[in-house]
N, C-alpha and C positions, 0 to 999 in steps of 0.2 A: 567624201567619195572623189573629192578633187576638183568639183566643178565651180567655175566662178560664177557671180552675180549674175553677170548678163548671161550665162548659160541657162541658169534657171529662172530667168525673169518670166519666160511663158507658164512655168508653173506656178509662179508668185500670183498671177493675176486670177488662176482659178483657184487657188486658196484664199486669198482678198474677199471673192466674189459668194464661197461657200462658207467661210470661216473654220473649217476643218476637213480634212480628206483622209481616207483610208482607203488604200489600194494594195493590191496583191500583183507582182508583174515579177516576169525575169529580169531582173537588174542587171546592167552592164557598168563596171566601174569604168573609170577615166583609162585604166590601164587595158580594158578590151575583157577582162575576166566577168563571166556572169553566173549568176548564181538565183535561186528562188529568194524574192523577198518579199516583205511586206512595209509599204510606207505608210508613215503615218506623218501628217503635218496639221499645224494648226495655227491661228493667227492669235497671237500674245500680246498685249499692251502693256510695256512696262514703262515708268514715268513718261507717259504720254507720247511715247514712241512706238509705233508699230513694229512688230517684229513676226517672223514666220518660224517655228520650233518645229523641227523636222527630225524624224528617227526612222532609219533604214535597217529593219531587222532580216537576218539571215535566218530563213524560215527551212532551210535545206532538210533539218531532220523531222521538222513536222511534216513536209511534203511525203517524206520515206515512210513515216506513221501512218499517213492519210493511204497512201497507196497499200501499204500492208493490210491496213483495216479494209478497206474494199476489195482486195483480192479474197479475204475472209469471209466478208459477206458475200461476195459473188459465189466461192465454195460452198457455202452453207444453204445458199438458195438453190444451187445446182443439187445437192444433197437430198433437200426436202424435197424438190420434183422426185426425183430417184424414188425415194421413200414412198411418196404418194403415189406412184404410179404401178409400188409393188404392193401397195395396200390394195389399190382397186384392183389389179389382177387376182389378188389373194381372195378378194371377196366375190369376184366373177368365177370363183373355181379354177383359173388358168394356173395358179401358183398354189401350191400347198402352204399351210402355217411354217411348218418344218424347212421348207425351202425358201420362206421369208426370214423366219430366224436366221438360218444360215446365211443368208444376203446381208441382212444387217448386220451380223457378227463380222462378216468379212471387212467390211467398210470402215 
């Protein structure tokens, strides 16, 4: 992503303390672009030397899919409340079965 060792030093201390981290954030490249990202970093020892292996994953498509799924769940819950209300009104005699079936067919 274009950062120097010195610029990453504060994060390296956290990784050394925890051994591995995983975080979801709005990542900003050195060029100023931003995108939703998942950052994974782990402390790795190779030939008795401590190294930090880091991956930054662009999760734009995942975030969009999660938003669509949330919209679907919200709409489903709204529809369920509406159907429950219609059924309650039908059992109270406020709405007839024919009107109930017509309303459900329209949605």
